Structures are given as C-alpha cells and as structure tokens.
N, CA, C, O and the ligand as a Tripos MOL2 file, in Angstrom:
@<TRIPOS>MOLECULE
protein
  289   287    73     0     0
PROTEIN
NO_CHARGES

@<TRIPOS>ATOM
      1 N          51.0120  172.4400  125.3570 N.3       1 MET1
      2 CA         49.6740  172.3450  125.3110 C.3       1 MET1
      3 C          49.1370  173.5440  126.2350 C.2       1 MET1
      4 O          49.6090  173.7020  127.3610 O.2       1 MET1
      5 N          48.1200  174.3940  125.7160 N.am      2 PRO2
      6 CA         47.6800  175.4510  126.6520 C.3       2 PRO2
      7 C          46.8330  174.7780  127.7700 C.2       2 PRO2
      8 O          45.9930  173.9000  127.5760 O.2       2 PRO2
      9 N          47.1800  175.3220  128.9770 N.am      3 TRP3
     10 CA         46.5870  174.7660  130.2640 C.3       3 TRP3
     11 C          45.7100  175.8150  130.7890 C.2       3 TRP3
     12 O          46.1730  176.9170  131.0840 O.2       3 TRP3
     13 N          44.3780  175.5110  130.9290 N.am      4 CYS4
     14 CA         43.4700  176.4940  131.6630 C.3       4 CYS4
     15 C          43.4350  176.1540  133.1520 C.2       4 CYS4
     16 O          43.0560  175.0530  133.5520 O.2       4 CYS4
     17 N          43.8780  177.2150  134.0230 N.am      5 GLU5
     18 CA         43.9260  176.9170  135.5030 C.3       5 GLU5
     19 C          42.4750  176.7630  136.0780 C.2       5 GLU5
     20 O          42.2010  175.7780  136.7640 O.2       5 GLU5
     21 N          41.6190  177.6520  135.8240 N.am      6 PRO6
     22 CA         40.1760  177.4070  136.3520 C.3       6 PRO6
     23 C          39.5910  176.2640  135.9890 C.2       6 PRO6
     24 O          38.9830  175.6380  136.8580 O.2       6 PRO6
     25 N          39.6430  175.8110  134.7870 N.am      7 CYS7
     26 CA         38.9080  174.6810  134.2630 C.3       7 CYS7
     27 C          39.8360  173.3450  134.5530 C.2       7 CYS7
     28 O          39.3220  172.2270  134.5140 O.2       7 CYS7
     29 N          40.9780  173.4990  134.7920 N.am      8 GLU8
     30 CA         41.9100  172.3610  135.0640 C.3       8 GLU8
     31 C          41.9390  171.2760  133.9710 C.2       8 GLU8
     32 O          41.8530  170.0590  134.1410 O.2       8 GLU8
     33 N          42.0750  171.9450  132.8310 N.am      9 ARG9
     34 CA         42.3150  170.9790  131.6500 C.3       9 ARG9
     35 C          43.0130  171.6130  130.6200 C.2       9 ARG9
     36 O          43.0300  172.8400  130.5250 O.2       9 ARG9
     37 N          43.6820  170.7530  129.7170 N.am     10 PHE10
     38 CA         44.5120  171.1210  128.7060 C.3      10 PHE10
     39 C          43.5700  171.3410  127.4160 C.2      10 PHE10
     40 O          42.6330  170.5830  127.1650 O.2      10 PHE10
     41 N          43.8750  172.3340  126.7110 N.am     11 TRP11
     42 CA         43.2780  172.6940  125.4520 C.3      11 TRP11
     43 C          44.2050  172.4870  124.3220 C.2      11 TRP11
     44 O          45.4190  172.6820  124.3770 O.2      11 TRP11
     45 N          43.4890  172.0470  123.2110 N.am     12 ASN12
     46 CA         44.2470  171.8950  122.0080 C.3      12 ASN12
     47 C          44.4290  173.1850  121.5310 C.2      12 ASN12
     48 O          43.4910  173.9830  121.5390 O.2      12 ASN12
     49 N          45.7350  173.5350  121.0380 N.am     13 PRO13
     50 CA         45.9930  174.9120  120.5370 C.3      13 PRO13
     51 C          45.0200  175.5170  119.4220 C.2      13 PRO13
     52 O          44.8840  176.7320  119.2760 O.2      13 PRO13
     53 N          44.3640  174.5730  118.6580 N.am     14 VAL14
     54 CA         43.3290  175.0100  117.8530 C.3      14 VAL14
     55 C          42.0210  175.2170  118.4240 C.2      14 VAL14
     56 O          41.1460  175.7910  117.7760 O.2      14 VAL14
     57 N          41.8180  174.7680  119.6530 N.am     15 SER15
     58 CA         40.4620  174.9430  120.2440 C.3      15 SER15
     59 C          40.3990  176.2040  120.8990 C.2      15 SER15
     60 O          39.2870  176.7280  120.9620 O.2      15 SER15
     61 N          41.4420  176.8370  121.4340 N.am     16 ILE16
     62 CA         41.3910  177.9830  122.2210 C.3      16 ILE16
     63 C          41.1930  179.1720  121.1910 C.2      16 ILE16
     64 O          41.4000  179.0700  119.9820 O.2      16 ILE16
     65 N          40.8090  180.1910  121.7760 N.am     17 THR17
     66 CA         40.3500  181.4260  120.9080 C.3      17 THR17
     67 C          41.5640  182.1180  120.2990 C.2      17 THR17
     68 O          42.6820  181.8620  120.7450 O.2      17 THR17
     69 N          41.3950  182.9820  119.3030 N.am     18 GLN18
     70 CA         42.4390  183.6510  118.6410 C.3      18 GLN18
     71 C          43.3310  184.4730  119.6590 C.2      18 GLN18
     72 O          44.5450  184.6310  119.5300 O.2      18 GLN18
     73 N          42.5820  184.9580  120.6530 N.am     19 ALA19
     74 CA         43.3780  185.7130  121.7590 C.3      19 ALA19
     75 C          44.0130  184.8550  122.7270 C.2      19 ALA19
     76 O          44.6420  185.3640  123.6540 O.2      19 ALA19
     77 N          43.9160  183.6450  122.6100 N.am     20 GLY20
     78 CA         44.7030  182.7050  123.5610 C.3      20 GLY20
     79 C          43.8260  182.5240  124.8940 C.2      20 GLY20
     80 O          44.3490  182.3570  125.9960 O.2      20 GLY20
     81 N          42.4240  182.5730  124.6790 N.am     21 GLU21
     82 CA         41.6380  182.4210  125.7470 C.3      21 GLU21
     83 C          40.9230  181.1170  125.7340 C.2      21 GLU21
     84 O          40.7360  180.4940  124.6890 O.2      21 GLU21
     85 N          40.5350  180.7200  126.8700 N.am     22 CYS22
     86 CA         39.8560  179.3680  127.0870 C.3      22 CYS22
     87 C          38.3700  179.5650  126.5570 C.2      22 CYS22
     88 O          37.6600  180.4820  126.9710 O.2      22 CYS22
     89 N          37.9740  178.6870  125.6590 N.am     23 PRO23
     90 CA         36.6380  178.8260  125.1170 C.3      23 PRO23
     91 C          35.4160  178.5300  126.1980 C.2      23 PRO23
     92 O          34.2450  178.8290  125.9590 O.2      23 PRO23
     93 N          35.8050  177.9790  127.2670 N.am     24 THR24
     94 CA         34.7110  177.8040  128.3570 C.3      24 THR24
     95 C          34.5030  178.9500  129.2010 C.2      24 THR24
     96 O          33.4120  179.5030  129.3380 O.2      24 THR24
     97 N          35.7080  179.3370  129.8350 N.am     25 CYS25
     98 CA         35.6120  180.3370  130.9920 C.3      25 CYS25
     99 C          36.0120  181.6520  130.4440 C.2      25 CYS25
    100 O          35.6010  182.6450  131.0430 O.2      25 CYS25
    101 N          36.7950  181.8170  129.3320 N.am     26 GLY26
    102 CA         37.2670  182.9850  128.8920 C.3      26 GLY26
    103 C          38.4420  183.4750  129.4590 C.2      26 GLY26
    104 O          38.7720  184.6160  129.1350 O.2      26 GLY26
    105 N          39.2190  182.7860  130.3230 N.am     27 SER27
    106 CA         40.3190  183.3750  130.9450 C.3      27 SER27
    107 C          41.6050  182.9290  130.1090 C.2      27 SER27
    108 O          41.6700  181.8370  129.5450 O.2      27 SER27
    109 N          42.6200  183.8870  130.0900 N.am     28 PRO28
    110 CA         43.8090  183.4650  129.1980 C.3      28 PRO28
    111 C          44.4050  182.1610  129.7380 C.2      28 PRO28
    112 O          44.5670  181.9350  130.9370 O.2      28 PRO28
    113 N          44.7060  181.3530  128.7740 N.am     29 VAL29
    114 CA         45.2220  180.1490  128.9940 C.3      29 VAL29
    115 C          46.8650  180.2720  128.7200 C.2      29 VAL29
    116 O          47.2580  180.9810  127.7940 O.2      29 VAL29
    117 N          47.6780  179.6460  129.4540 N.am     30 GLU30
    118 CA         48.9680  179.6950  129.2320 C.3      30 GLU30
    119 C          49.5020  178.7010  128.2580 C.2      30 GLU30
    120 O          49.2680  177.5190  128.5120 O.2      30 GLU30
    121 N          50.1440  178.9720  127.2430 N.am     31 ALA31
    122 CA         50.6870  178.0850  126.3430 C.3      31 ALA31
    123 C          52.0670  177.4780  126.9520 C.2      31 ALA31
    124 O          53.1490  178.0450  126.7990 O.2      31 ALA31
    125 N          51.9170  176.3710  127.5970 N.am     32 ALA32
    126 CA         52.9590  175.6930  128.1540 C.3      32 ALA32
    127 C          54.0880  175.3990  127.2030 C.2      32 ALA32
    128 O          53.8300  175.0810  126.0410 O.2      32 ALA32
    129 N          55.3640  175.4930  127.6520 N.am     33 PRO33
    130 CA         56.3940  175.2840  126.6560 C.3      33 PRO33
    131 C          56.3350  173.7510  126.0490 C.2      33 PRO33
    132 O          56.0840  172.7720  126.7520 O.2      33 PRO33
    133 N          56.5740  173.7040  124.7960 N.am     34 GLU34
    134 CA         56.4820  172.4510  124.1690 C.3      34 GLU34
    135 C          57.4790  171.4490  124.7180 C.2      34 GLU34
    136 O          58.6270  171.8160  124.9670 O.2      34 GLU34
    137 N          57.1100  170.2690  124.9050 N.am     35 ALA35
    138 CA         58.0090  169.2210  125.4320 C.3      35 ALA35
    139 C          59.0050  168.9040  124.3690 C.2      35 ALA35
    140 O          58.7420  168.9810  123.1690 O.2      35 ALA35
    141 N          60.0730  168.5720  124.8200 N.am     36 ALA36
    142 CA         61.2480  168.1970  123.8980 C.3      36 ALA36
    143 C          60.8120  167.0430  123.0700 C.2      36 ALA36
    144 O          60.0600  166.1910  123.5420 O.2      36 ALA36
    145 N          61.2750  166.9840  121.8010 N.am     37 PRO37
    146 CA         60.8150  165.8690  121.0190 C.3      37 PRO37
    147 C          61.3630  164.6490  121.6370 C.2      37 PRO37
    148 O          62.4780  164.6580  122.1580 O.2      37 PRO37
    149 N          60.5540  163.5110  121.5930 N.am     38 GLU38
    150 CA         60.9560  162.1350  122.1370 C.3      38 GLU38
    151 C          62.1260  161.5960  121.5150 C.2      38 GLU38
    152 O          63.1240  161.2780  122.1610 O.2      38 GLU38
    153 N          62.0260  161.4870  120.2910 N.am     39 ALA39
    154 CA         63.0280  160.9090  119.4680 C.3      39 ALA39
    155 C          64.2530  161.5670  119.3180 C.2      39 ALA39
    156 O          64.2300  162.6240  118.6890 O.2      39 ALA39
    157 N          65.4560  161.1130  119.8220 N.am     40 ALA40
    158 CA         66.7810  161.7740  119.4540 C.3      40 ALA40
    159 C          67.0840  161.9700  117.9670 C.2      40 ALA40
    160 O          66.5690  161.2320  117.1270 O.2      40 ALA40
    161 N          67.9500  162.9980  117.6270 N.am     41 PRO41
    162 CA         67.9980  163.3470  116.1790 C.3      41 PRO41
    163 C          68.5690  162.0190  115.4700 C.2      41 PRO41
    164 O          68.0150  161.5670  114.4690 O.2      41 PRO41
    165 N          69.6740  161.4340  116.0250 N.am     42 ALA42
    166 CA         70.2920  160.3300  115.3530 C.3      42 ALA42
    167 C          70.4450  159.3490  116.4800 C.2      42 ALA42
    168 O          71.1580  159.7020  117.4180 O.2      42 ALA42
    169 N          69.8790  158.1730  116.5200 N.am     43 PRO43
    170 CA         70.2790  157.1600  117.6450 C.3      43 PRO43
    171 C          71.7230  156.5960  117.3070 C.2      43 PRO43
    172 O          72.1010  156.2140  116.1990 O.2      43 PRO43
    173 N          72.4630  156.6220  118.5040 N.am     44 LYS44
    174 CA         73.7980  156.3190  118.4080 C.3      44 LYS44
    175 C          74.0270  154.7250  118.3670 C.2      44 LYS44
    176 O          73.4720  153.9290  119.1240 O.2      44 LYS44
    177 N          74.8840  154.4220  117.4160 N.am     45 VAL45
    178 CA         75.1790  153.0130  117.2650 C.3      45 VAL45
    179 C          76.2160  152.5940  118.2830 C.2      45 VAL45
    180 O          77.2830  153.2040  118.3500 O.2      45 VAL45
    181 N          75.9190  151.5020  119.1350 N.am     46 PRO46
    182 CA         76.9970  151.1680  120.1800 C.3      46 PRO46
    183 C          78.3280  150.7080  119.5170 C.2      46 PRO46
    184 O          78.3230  150.2230  118.3860 O.2      46 PRO46
    185 N          79.3770  150.8560  120.1840 N.am     47 TRP47
    186 CA         80.7170  150.5740  119.6340 C.3      47 TRP47
    187 C          80.6900  148.9990  119.2520 C.2      47 TRP47
    188 O          81.1490  148.6390  118.1680 O.2      47 TRP47
    189 N          80.2200  148.2040  120.0390 N.am     48 HIS48
    190 CA         80.3570  146.8420  119.9150 C.3      48 HIS48
    191 C          79.5290  146.3070  118.6140 C.2      48 HIS48
    192 O          79.7280  145.2050  118.1030 O.2      48 HIS48
    193 N          78.6690  147.1610  118.2040 N.am     49 PHE49
    194 CA         78.0000  146.8890  116.9000 C.3      49 PHE49
    195 C          78.8660  146.8070  115.7190 C.2      49 PHE49
    196 O          78.6790  145.9790  114.8270 O.2      49 PHE49
    197 N          79.8690  147.7220  115.7160 N.am     50 TRP50
    198 CA         80.9350  147.8420  114.7110 C.3      50 TRP50
    199 C          81.9370  146.5760  114.7670 C.2      50 TRP50
    200 O          82.4270  146.0920  113.7470 O.2      50 TRP50
    201 N          82.1600  146.1500  115.9190 N.am     51 ILE51
    202 CA         83.0970  144.8880  116.2020 C.3      51 ILE51
    203 C          82.3340  143.7870  115.6760 C.2      51 ILE51
    204 O          82.9280  142.9420  115.0070 O.2      51 ILE51
    205 N          80.9960  143.6720  115.9050 N.am     52 GLY52
    206 CA         80.3770  142.5150  115.3580 C.3      52 GLY52
    207 C          80.1460  142.4280  113.8170 C.2      52 GLY52
    208 O          80.0280  141.4010  113.1470 O.2      52 GLY52
    209 N          80.1040  143.8380  113.3620 N.am     53 LEU53
    210 CA         80.0520  143.9550  111.8350 C.3      53 LEU53
    211 C          81.1530  143.5260  111.2640 C.2      53 LEU53
    212 O          81.1400  142.8170  110.2580 O.2      53 LEU53
    213 N          82.4000  143.9890  111.9670 N.am     54 VAL54
    214 CA         83.7390  143.6700  111.2200 C.3      54 VAL54
    215 C          84.0210  142.1370  111.3370 C.2      54 VAL54
    216 O          84.5620  141.5820  110.3800 O.2      54 VAL54
    217 N          83.6770  141.3940  112.4900 N.am     55 ALA55
    218 CA         83.7630  140.1690  112.7510 C.3      55 ALA55
    219 C          82.9930  139.2410  111.8230 C.2      55 ALA55
    220 O          83.4950  138.1860  111.4350 O.2      55 ALA55
    221 N          81.7580  139.6400  111.4630 N.am     56 ALA56
    222 CA         80.9790  139.0560  110.4850 C.3      56 ALA56
    223 C          81.5540  139.2260  109.1620 C.2      56 ALA56
    224 O          81.7330  138.2070  108.4970 O.2      56 ALA56
    225 N          81.8720  140.3610  108.6760 N.am     57 ALA57
    226 CA         82.4570  140.6500  107.4740 C.3      57 ALA57
    227 C          83.7310  139.9060  107.3230 C.2      57 ALA57
    228 O          83.8890  139.3470  106.2380 O.2      57 ALA57
    229 N          84.7030  139.7930  108.2410 N.am     58 ALA58
    230 CA         85.8570  138.8530  108.1900 C.3      58 ALA58
    231 C          85.4730  137.4310  107.9810 C.2      58 ALA58
    232 O          85.9880  136.7200  107.1180 O.2      58 ALA58
    233 N          84.5640  137.0550  108.7940 N.am     59 TYR59
    234 CA         84.2060  135.5950  108.7700 C.3      59 TYR59
    235 C          83.6630  135.1610  107.3780 C.2      59 TYR59
    236 O          84.0480  134.1340  106.8190 O.2      59 TYR59
    237 N          82.7090  136.0450  106.8400 N.am     60 LEU60
    238 CA         82.1940  135.8630  105.5160 C.3      60 LEU60
    239 C          83.0750  135.8680  104.5260 C.2      60 LEU60
    240 O          82.9500  135.1130  103.5620 O.2      60 LEU60
    241 N          84.1550  136.7950  104.6630 N.am     61 GLY61
    242 CA         85.2290  136.8860  103.6890 C.3      61 GLY61
    243 C          86.0770  135.5340  103.7350 C.2      61 GLY61
    244 O          86.4020  134.9620  102.6940 O.2      61 GLY61
    245 N          86.3870  135.0980  104.8890 N.am     62 TRP62
    246 CA         87.1670  133.8440  104.9960 C.3      62 TRP62
    247 C          86.3900  132.7140  104.3830 C.2      62 TRP62
    248 O          86.9530  131.9300  103.6180 O.2      62 TRP62
    249 N          85.0800  132.5950  104.6980 N.am     63 ARG63
    250 CA         84.3450  131.5200  104.1210 C.3      63 ARG63
    251 C          84.1850  131.6390  102.6460 C.2      63 ARG63
    252 O          83.9600  130.5990  102.0280 O.2      63 ARG63
    253 N          84.2760  132.8450  101.9500 N.am     64 ALA64
    254 CA         84.2850  133.0340  100.6110 C.3      64 ALA64
    255 C          85.6100  132.5620   99.9590 C.2      64 ALA64
    256 O          85.6710  132.0300   98.8510 O.2      64 ALA64
    257 N          86.7350  132.8320  100.8250 N.am     65 ILE65
    258 CA         88.0500  132.3510  100.1700 C.3      65 ILE65
    259 C          88.1050  130.7290  100.1630 C.2      65 ILE65
    260 O          88.5180  130.0690   99.2090 O.2      65 ILE65
    261 N          87.6150  130.1890  101.4010 N.am     66 GLN66
    262 CA         87.4430  128.7110  101.4260 C.3      66 GLN66
    263 C          86.6430  128.2160  100.2340 C.2      66 GLN66
    264 O          87.0550  127.2700   99.5630 O.2      66 GLN66
    265 N          85.3980  128.8990   99.9360 N.am     67 GLY67
    266 CA         84.5830  128.3550   98.9620 C.3      67 GLY67
    267 C          85.2870  128.4570   97.5640 C.2      67 GLY67
    268 O          85.1930  127.5620   96.7250 O.2      67 GLY67
    269 N          85.9540  129.5420   97.3850 N.am     68 ILE68
    270 CA         86.7320  129.4990   96.1010 C.3      68 ILE68
    271 C          87.7580  128.5810   96.0500 C.2      68 ILE68
    272 O          88.0180  127.9720   95.0120 O.2      68 ILE68
    273 N          88.4520  128.4040   97.2300 N.am     69 ALA69
    274 CA         89.5670  127.4350   97.1560 C.3      69 ALA69
    275 C          89.0990  125.8670   97.0070 C.2      69 ALA69
    276 O          89.8810  124.9930   96.6300 O.2      69 ALA69
    277 N          87.9680  125.6640   97.2890 N.am     70 LEU70
    278 CA         87.4350  124.1900   97.0030 C.3      70 LEU70
    279 C          87.2050  124.1110   95.5170 C.2      70 LEU70
    280 O          87.0400  122.9880   95.0380 O.2      70 LEU70
    281 N          87.1770  125.0500   94.8130 N.am     71 LEU71
    282 CA         86.9400  124.7680   93.2510 C.3      71 LEU71
    283 C          88.1090  124.2260   92.5680 C.2      71 LEU71
    284 O          88.0490  123.6180   91.5000 O.2      71 LEU71
    285 N          89.3240  124.5020   93.3170 N.am     72 PHE72
    286 CA         90.5020  124.0840   92.6620 C.3      72 PHE72
    287 C          91.0520  122.7820   93.1640 C.2      72 PHE72
    288 O          92.0780  122.3140   92.6700 O.2      72 PHE72
    289 ZN         38.8950  177.6330  131.2520 Zn       73 ZN73
@<TRIPOS>BOND
     1     1     2 1
     2     2     3 1
     3     3     4 2
     4     3     5 am
     5     5     6 1
     6     6     7 1
     7     7     8 2
     8     7     9 am
     9     9    10 1
    10    10    11 1
    11    11    12 2
    12    11    13 am
    13    13    14 1
    14    14    15 1
    15    15    16 2
    16    15    17 am
    17    17    18 1
    18    18    19 1
    19    19    20 2
    20    19    21 am
    21    21    22 1
    22    22    23 1
    23    23    24 2
    24    23    25 am
    25    25    26 1
    26    26    27 1
    27    27    28 2
    28    27    29 am
    29    29    30 1
    30    30    31 1
    31    31    32 2
    32    31    33 am
    33    33    34 1
    34    34    35 1
    35    35    36 2
    36    35    37 am
    37    37    38 1
    38    38    39 1
    39    39    40 2
    40    39    41 am
    41    41    42 1
    42    42    43 1
    43    43    44 2
    44    43    45 am
    45    45    46 1
    46    46    47 1
    47    47    48 2
    48    47    49 am
    49    49    50 1
    50    50    51 1
    51    51    52 2
    52    51    53 am
    53    53    54 1
    54    54    55 1
    55    55    56 2
    56    55    57 am
    57    57    58 1
    58    58    59 1
    59    59    60 2
    60    59    61 am
    61    61    62 1
    62    62    63 1
    63    63    64 2
    64    63    65 am
    65    65    66 1
    66    66    67 1
    67    67    68 2
    68    67    69 am
    69    69    70 1
    70    70    71 1
    71    71    72 2
    72    71    73 am
    73    73    74 1
    74    74    75 1
    75    75    76 2
    76    75    77 am
    77    77    78 1
    78    78    79 1
    79    79    80 2
    80    79    81 am
    81    81    82 1
    82    82    83 1
    83    83    84 2
    84    83    85 am
    85    85    86 1
    86    86    87 1
    87    87    88 2
    88    87    89 am
    89    89    90 1
    90    90    91 1
    91    91    92 2
    92    91    93 am
    93    93    94 1
    94    94    95 1
    95    95    96 2
    96    95    97 am
    97    97    98 1
    98    98    99 1
    99    99   100 2
   100    99   101 am
   101   101   102 1
   102   102   103 1
   103   103   104 2
   104   103   105 am
   105   105   106 1
   106   106   107 1
   107   107   108 2
   108   107   109 am
   109   109   110 1
   110   110   111 1
   111   111   112 2
   112   111   113 am
   113   113   114 1
   114   114   115 1
   115   115   116 2
   116   115   117 am
   117   117   118 1
   118   118   119 1
   119   119   120 2
   120   119   121 am
   121   121   122 1
   122   122   123 1
   123   123   124 2
   124   123   125 am
   125   125   126 1
   126   126   127 1
   127   127   128 2
   128   127   129 am
   129   129   130 1
   130   130   131 1
   131   131   132 2
   132   131   133 am
   133   133   134 1
   134   134   135 1
   135   135   136 2
   136   135   137 am
   137   137   138 1
   138   138   139 1
   139   139   140 2
   140   139   141 am
   141   141   142 1
   142   142   143 1
   143   143   144 2
   144   143   145 am
   145   145   146 1
   146   146   147 1
   147   147   148 2
   148   147   149 am
   149   149   150 1
   150   150   151 1
   151   151   152 2
   152   151   153 am
   153   153   154 1
   154   154   155 1
   155   155   156 2
   156   155   157 am
   157   157   158 1
   158   158   159 1
   159   159   160 2
   160   159   161 am
   161   161   162 1
   162   162   163 1
   163   163   164 2
   164   163   165 am
   165   165   166 1
   166   166   167 1
   167   167   168 2
   168   167   169 am
   169   169   170 1
   170   170   171 1
   171   171   172 2
   172   171   173 am
   173   173   174 1
   174   174   175 1
   175   175   176 2
   176   175   177 am
   177   177   178 1
   178   178   179 1
   179   179   180 2
   180   179   181 am
   181   181   182 1
   182   182   183 1
   183   183   184 2
   184   183   185 am
   185   185   186 1
   186   186   187 1
   187   187   188 2
   188   187   189 am
   189   189   190 1
   190   190   191 1
   191   191   192 2
   192   191   193 am
   193   193   194 1
   194   194   195 1
   195   195   196 2
   196   195   197 am
   197   197   198 1
   198   198   199 1
   199   199   200 2
   200   199   201 am
   201   201   202 1
   202   202   203 1
   203   203   204 2
   204   203   205 am
   205   205   206 1
   206   206   207 1
   207   207   208 2
   208   207   209 am
   209   209   210 1
   210   210   211 1
   211   211   212 2
   212   211   213 am
   213   213   214 1
   214   214   215 1
   215   215   216 2
   216   215   217 am
   217   217   218 1
   218   218   219 1
   219   219   220 2
   220   219   221 am
   221   221   222 1
   222   222   223 1
   223   223   224 2
   224   223   225 am
   225   225   226 1
   226   226   227 1
   227   227   228 2
   228   227   229 am
   229   229   230 1
   230   230   231 1
   231   231   232 2
   232   231   233 am
   233   233   234 1
   234   234   235 1
   235   235   236 2
   236   235   237 am
   237   237   238 1
   238   238   239 1
   239   239   240 2
   240   239   241 am
   241   241   242 1
   242   242   243 1
   243   243   244 2
   244   243   245 am
   245   245   246 1
   246   246   247 1
   247   247   248 2
   248   247   249 am
   249   249   250 1
   250   250   251 1
   251   251   252 2
   252   251   253 am
   253   253   254 1
   254   254   255 1
   255   255   256 2
   256   255   257 am
   257   257   258 1
   258   258   259 1
   259   259   260 2
   260   259   261 am
   261   261   262 1
   262   262   263 1
   263   263   264 2
   264   263   265 am
   265   265   266 1
   266   266   267 1
   267   267   268 2
   268   267   269 am
   269   269   270 1
   270   270   271 1
   271   271   272 2
   272   271   273 am
   273   273   274 1
   274   274   275 1
   275   275   276 2
   276   275   277 am
   277   277   278 1
   278   278   279 1
   279   279   280 2
   280   279   281 am
   281   281   282 1
   282   282   283 1
   283   283   284 2
   284   283   285 am
   285   285   286 1
   286   286   287 1
   287   287   288 2
@<TRIPOS>SUBSTRUCTURE
     1 MET1         2 RESIDUE 1 A MET
     2 PRO2         6 RESIDUE 1 A PRO
     3 TRP3        10 RESIDUE 1 A TRP
     4 CYS4        14 RESIDUE 1 A CYS
     5 GLU5        18 RESIDUE 1 A GLU
     6 PRO6        22 RESIDUE 1 A PRO
     7 CYS7        26 RESIDUE 1 A CYS
     8 GLU8        30 RESIDUE 1 A GLU
     9 ARG9        34 RESIDUE 1 A ARG
    10 PHE10       38 RESIDUE 1 A PHE
    11 TRP11       42 RESIDUE 1 A TRP
    12 ASN12       46 RESIDUE 1 A ASN
    13 PRO13       50 RESIDUE 1 A PRO
    14 VAL14       54 RESIDUE 1 A VAL
    15 SER15       58 RESIDUE 1 A SER
    16 ILE16       62 RESIDUE 1 A ILE
    17 THR17       66 RESIDUE 1 A THR
    18 GLN18       70 RESIDUE 1 A GLN
    19 ALA19       74 RESIDUE 1 A ALA
    20 GLY20       78 RESIDUE 1 A GLY
    21 GLU21       82 RESIDUE 1 A GLU
    22 CYS22       86 RESIDUE 1 A CYS
    23 PRO23       90 RESIDUE 1 A PRO
    24 THR24       94 RESIDUE 1 A THR
    25 CYS25       98 RESIDUE 1 A CYS
    26 GLY26      102 RESIDUE 1 A GLY
    27 SER27      106 RESIDUE 1 A SER
    28 PRO28      110 RESIDUE 1 A PRO
    29 VAL29      114 RESIDUE 1 A VAL
    30 GLU30      118 RESIDUE 1 A GLU
    31 ALA31      122 RESIDUE 1 A ALA
    32 ALA32      126 RESIDUE 1 A ALA
    33 PRO33      130 RESIDUE 1 A PRO
    34 GLU34      134 RESIDUE 1 A GLU
    35 ALA35      138 RESIDUE 1 A ALA
    36 ALA36      142 RESIDUE 1 A ALA
    37 PRO37      146 RESIDUE 1 A PRO
    38 GLU38      150 RESIDUE 1 A GLU
    39 ALA39      154 RESIDUE 1 A ALA
    40 ALA40      158 RESIDUE 1 A ALA
    41 PRO41      162 RESIDUE 1 A PRO
    42 ALA42      166 RESIDUE 1 A ALA
    43 PRO43      170 RESIDUE 1 A PRO
    44 LYS44      174 RESIDUE 1 A LYS
    45 VAL45      178 RESIDUE 1 A VAL
    46 PRO46      182 RESIDUE 1 A PRO
    47 TRP47      186 RESIDUE 1 A TRP
    48 HIS48      190 RESIDUE 1 A HIS
    49 PHE49      194 RESIDUE 1 A PHE
    50 TRP50      198 RESIDUE 1 A TRP
    51 ILE51      202 RESIDUE 1 A ILE
    52 GLY52      206 RESIDUE 1 A GLY
    53 LEU53      210 RESIDUE 1 A LEU
    54 VAL54      214 RESIDUE 1 A VAL
    55 ALA55      218 RESIDUE 1 A ALA
    56 ALA56      222 RESIDUE 1 A ALA
    57 ALA57      226 RESIDUE 1 A ALA
    58 ALA58      230 RESIDUE 1 A ALA
    59 TYR59      234 RESIDUE 1 A TYR
    60 LEU60      238 RESIDUE 1 A LEU
    61 GLY61      242 RESIDUE 1 A GLY
    62 TRP62      246 RESIDUE 1 A TRP
    63 ARG63      250 RESIDUE 1 A ARG
    64 ALA64      254 RESIDUE 1 A ALA
    65 ILE65      258 RESIDUE 1 A ILE
    66 GLN66      262 RESIDUE 1 A GLN
    67 GLY67      266 RESIDUE 1 A GLY
    68 ILE68      270 RESIDUE 1 A ILE
    69 ALA69      274 RESIDUE 1 A ALA
    70 LEU70      278 RESIDUE 1 A LEU
    71 LEU71      282 RESIDUE 1 A LEU
    72 PHE72      286 RESIDUE 1 A PHE
    73 ZN73       289 GROUP 0 **** ****
C-alpha cells in the first residue's frame, strides 16, 4: 500500500496519481512492499493424519470382511 508521510495515511494504489503522488498533498508516496500472502501454497497435512486414515481404512476393511463372512 502506498504510504503518504505528510498525510500519515495509506492510499489505495488506484487512488494515487499516475506519477505516484498523493492526491491530497502532491508529495510522492512510497509504494510499500507488498505483504507476503497470508495463505501458504499448500497446507501441510500432519503425519498423524495419515496414521488415522490408514487405521480407519484397516478398520472398515476388517468390518467389511466380517460383514461378508456373516453371509455364509
Ligand atoms: Zn499526502
């Protein structure tokens, strides 16, 4: 966000003039470096999530085997 020192306020990049000047006082405003994006590119899945997933799959598989065995 461009910051105007004399006015002590942030300007929307589309609000400042083409020359990069404050529309109120006309002094050049600094385009502060953009903040790093908040969201990480890919949220990492914790390792214990996979253990739970494998345990759930094994349990459901075992219950499926039991269910099929009950038919005979
Ligand atoms: Zn200003």
